C-alpha positions as CSV (number, residue, x, y, z in Angstrom):
1,M,114.8,-68.4,137.4
2,T,115.2,-66.0,134.4
3,I,118.6,-64.3,134.2
4,S,118.7,-61.0,132.5
5,L,121.9,-60.6,130.6
6,P,123.7,-57.2,130.3
7,M,123.1,-55.3,127.1
8,K,126.5,-56.1,125.6
9,L,125.9,-59.9,126.1
10,R,122.4,-59.9,124.5
11,D,122.0,-60.9,120.9
12,P,120.3,-58.0,119.0
13,I,118.9,-60.4,116.4
14,Q,117.3,-62.5,119.2
15,V,115.9,-59.5,120.9
16,Y,114.6,-58.3,117.5
17,Q,112.8,-61.6,116.8
18,Q,111.3,-61.6,120.3
19,I,109.9,-58.1,119.6
20,L,108.3,-59.3,116.4
21,E,106.8,-62.3,118.1
22,G,105.4,-60.2,120.9
23,E,107.6,-61.7,123.6
24,I,109.1,-58.3,124.2
25,P,106.4,-55.6,124.2
26,T,106.6,-52.4,122.1
27,K,106.3,-49.4,124.4
28,V,105.8,-45.7,123.5
29,A,107.8,-42.8,125.0
30,L,106.4,-39.3,124.7
31,Q,108.5,-36.2,124.4
32,P,106.8,-32.8,124.7
33,I,106.8,-30.3,121.9
34,V,106.5,-26.8,123.3
35,S,105.3,-23.5,121.9
36,L,108.2,-21.0,122.1
37,E,105.7,-18.1,122.3
38,N,104.4,-19.1,125.8
39,L,106.2,-22.3,126.7
40,T,103.0,-24.4,126.7
41,I,102.9,-28.0,125.5
42,I,101.2,-28.2,122.1
43,G,101.7,-31.9,121.6
44,Y,104.2,-34.8,121.8
45,E,106.5,-37.0,119.7
46,A,105.8,-40.7,120.0
47,L,109.0,-42.7,120.2
48,A,109.1,-46.5,120.1
49,R,111.0,-48.1,123.0
50,W,112.4,-51.6,123.6
51,P,114.8,-52.9,126.3
52,D,118.5,-53.3,125.8
53,F,118.9,-51.8,122.3
54,S,118.2,-48.4,120.8
55,P,115.3,-48.0,118.3
56,D,117.9,-47.3,115.6
57,V,119.3,-50.8,116.0
58,I,115.9,-52.5,115.9
59,V,114.7,-50.4,112.9
60,S,118.0,-51.1,111.1
61,L,117.4,-54.9,111.6
62,A,113.8,-54.6,110.3
63,N,115.2,-52.8,107.2
64,T,117.9,-55.5,106.7
65,Y,115.4,-58.3,106.9
66,Q,112.8,-56.3,104.9
67,E,110.3,-56.5,107.7
68,V,109.7,-52.7,108.2
69,E,106.0,-53.1,107.7
70,L,105.8,-55.8,110.3
71,L,107.7,-53.7,112.9
72,E,105.7,-50.6,112.0
73,S,102.4,-52.5,112.5
74,L,103.5,-53.2,116.1
75,I,104.4,-49.5,116.6
76,V,101.0,-48.4,115.1
77,R,99.2,-50.8,117.4
78,A,101.1,-49.5,120.5
79,V,100.5,-45.9,119.7
80,D,96.8,-46.5,118.8
81,E,96.2,-48.0,122.2
82,I,97.2,-44.7,123.9
83,R,96.4,-42.0,121.4
84,N,93.1,-41.1,123.1
85,H,94.9,-40.5,126.3
86,I,97.4,-38.0,124.8
87,P,96.3,-34.3,124.5
88,G,97.2,-32.1,121.6
89,L,99.1,-33.0,118.5
90,L,101.0,-36.3,118.1
91,F,104.1,-36.6,115.9
92,I,104.9,-40.1,114.7
93,N,107.9,-41.3,112.7
94,V,107.3,-43.1,109.5
95,H,110.1,-45.1,107.8
96,P,111.1,-43.3,104.5
97,S,110.4,-46.4,102.5
98,I,106.7,-46.0,103.4
99,V,106.1,-49.7,102.6
100,N,102.4,-49.6,103.3
101,P,100.9,-46.1,103.6
102,D,97.4,-47.5,104.4
103,L,98.9,-48.9,107.7
104,W,98.7,-45.4,109.1
105,S,95.0,-44.9,108.2
106,V,94.0,-45.6,111.8
107,F,95.3,-42.1,112.7
108,R,93.4,-40.2,110.1
109,H,91.6,-37.1,111.5
110,R,93.2,-37.7,115.0
111,N,95.6,-34.7,115.1
112,V,98.5,-36.9,114.0
113,I,101.5,-35.5,112.1
114,L,103.7,-38.1,110.3
115,E,107.4,-37.4,110.3
116,V,109.7,-38.5,107.5
117,T,113.4,-38.8,108.0
118,E,115.6,-39.1,105.0
119,V,118.0,-41.7,106.3
120,Q,117.6,-43.4,102.9
121,T,115.7,-42.8,99.7
122,V,112.2,-41.4,100.4
123,N,109.3,-43.2,98.7
124,F,107.6,-40.1,97.3
125,K,104.7,-42.2,95.9
126,G,104.0,-43.3,99.5
127,V,104.3,-39.7,100.7
128,L,101.7,-38.7,98.1
129,R,99.4,-41.4,99.4
130,L,99.8,-40.1,103.0
131,R,98.9,-36.6,101.7
132,E,95.8,-38.0,100.0
133,M,94.8,-39.5,103.3
134,G,94.9,-36.0,104.8
135,F,98.0,-36.3,107.0
136,P,100.1,-33.2,107.7
137,L,103.8,-34.0,107.2
138,A,107.0,-33.1,109.0
139,L,110.5,-33.3,107.6
140,D,112.8,-34.5,110.4
141,D,116.6,-33.9,111.0
142,L,117.0,-30.8,108.8
143,G,120.7,-29.8,109.2
144,T,122.2,-33.3,109.3
145,G,122.8,-33.6,105.6
146,H,120.3,-36.5,105.3
147,A,117.3,-34.2,104.7
148,T,118.3,-32.7,101.4
149,F,116.9,-29.6,99.8
150,D,115.5,-31.8,97.0
151,T,113.4,-33.7,99.6
152,L,112.4,-30.4,101.2
153,L,111.2,-29.1,97.9
154,K,109.3,-32.2,96.9
155,L,107.8,-32.9,100.2
156,C,106.5,-29.3,101.0
157,P,106.0,-30.3,104.7
158,E,103.8,-28.5,107.1
159,Y,106.6,-28.8,109.8
160,L,110.4,-28.5,109.5
161,K,112.2,-30.1,112.4
162,L,115.7,-28.6,112.8
163,D,118.2,-31.2,114.0
164,K,120.2,-30.8,117.2
165,V,123.4,-30.5,115.1
166,L,122.2,-27.1,114.2
167,T,120.4,-26.1,117.4
168,Q,123.5,-27.1,119.6
169,S,126.1,-25.7,117.2
170,M,128.9,-23.7,118.9
171,H,129.2,-21.5,115.8
172,I,126.8,-19.0,117.2
173,K,126.7,-16.4,114.5
174,A,126.3,-19.0,111.7
175,R,123.8,-21.0,113.7
176,N,121.6,-18.0,114.3
177,S,121.7,-17.0,110.7
178,L,120.7,-20.5,109.6
179,L,117.9,-20.6,112.1
180,E,116.5,-17.3,110.9
181,S,116.8,-18.4,107.3
182,M,114.9,-21.6,107.9
183,V,112.2,-19.8,109.8
184,G,111.9,-17.2,107.0
185,H,111.6,-20.0,104.4
186,A,109.0,-21.8,106.5
187,R,106.9,-18.7,107.0
188,R,106.8,-18.0,103.3
189,L,105.5,-21.5,102.7
190,G,103.1,-21.4,105.6
191,A,105.0,-24.1,107.5
192,K,106.1,-24.2,111.1
193,V,109.6,-24.7,112.5
194,I,110.5,-27.0,115.4
195,A,113.9,-26.6,116.9
196,E,115.1,-30.0,118.3
197,G,117.7,-30.8,120.8
198,I,117.2,-27.7,123.1
199,E,119.2,-28.5,126.2
200,T,120.4,-25.1,127.5
201,K,118.8,-21.7,128.2
202,E,121.1,-20.2,125.6
203,Q,119.8,-22.6,122.9
204,L,116.3,-21.9,123.9
205,Q,116.8,-18.1,123.7
206,A,118.4,-18.5,120.2
207,A,115.4,-20.5,119.0
208,V,113.0,-18.0,120.4
209,E,114.9,-15.0,118.9
210,S,115.2,-16.6,115.5
211,G,111.4,-17.0,115.4
212,C,111.1,-20.8,115.7
213,H,107.5,-21.7,116.4
214,F,108.1,-24.7,118.6
215,G,110.9,-26.4,120.6
216,Q,111.8,-29.9,121.7
217,G,114.7,-31.1,123.9
218,Y,115.7,-32.2,127.4
219,L,115.4,-28.6,128.7
220,L,111.7,-28.6,127.8
221,G,111.0,-32.3,128.6
222,K,112.6,-35.7,128.3
223,P,110.9,-38.7,126.7
224,M,108.9,-40.7,129.2
225,V,107.4,-44.1,128.6
226,F,103.6,-43.7,128.7
227,Q,101.4,-45.8,131.0
228,T,97.6,-45.7,130.6
229,N,97.3,-45.6,134.4
230,S,99.1,-42.2,134.3
231,A,102.3,-43.6,135.8
232,K,105.2,-42.7,133.7
233,T,108.8,-44.0,133.7
234,G,111.8,-42.9,131.8
């Protein structure tokens, strides 16, 4: 009989190795992205999911062991298996090191937007390769301090994703001013703004009034693990 240990007793390195070896499957959760003009779903963000540990822990281990490409190949395979079942746009996170841009070529011309988060130095050579392949880009986590203005200027993304730190700020006047400024900047560049972390009606209203194009957050839809038989679990 197999005994499942509580999360705090599981060894994250052992779990990580089991993921790479295929003993633990890579699953994909989808979180809706909603038009703030009419509250219809225009697409989803694909989020890798594994048992016991958060994606941040698993990705951090892949980075430590210099196995990001191997982990991303599992994610690409998992998303590719379900892509044709998902309507609309699909946003997928790419590690900023962009070890192997060609790994993502399977999603060319399939309404996929690749998200770059500046948790560490961005490989701009890799970004240019993704551009050459025809991918629209999104800069994630704007407002956290990770996504700097230098990266914003160099990347010229089609989508700006405003982090929940900004969306959920209690400094209402300053928050609304920043939201409007980011929307104005995006409009001048022909980009779209996605307000992340919308969890209350007040936050939704602020995003709408500031002119944000799209929204994402628990109020609009939680991430749900996708099953090809249409059964979904959280």
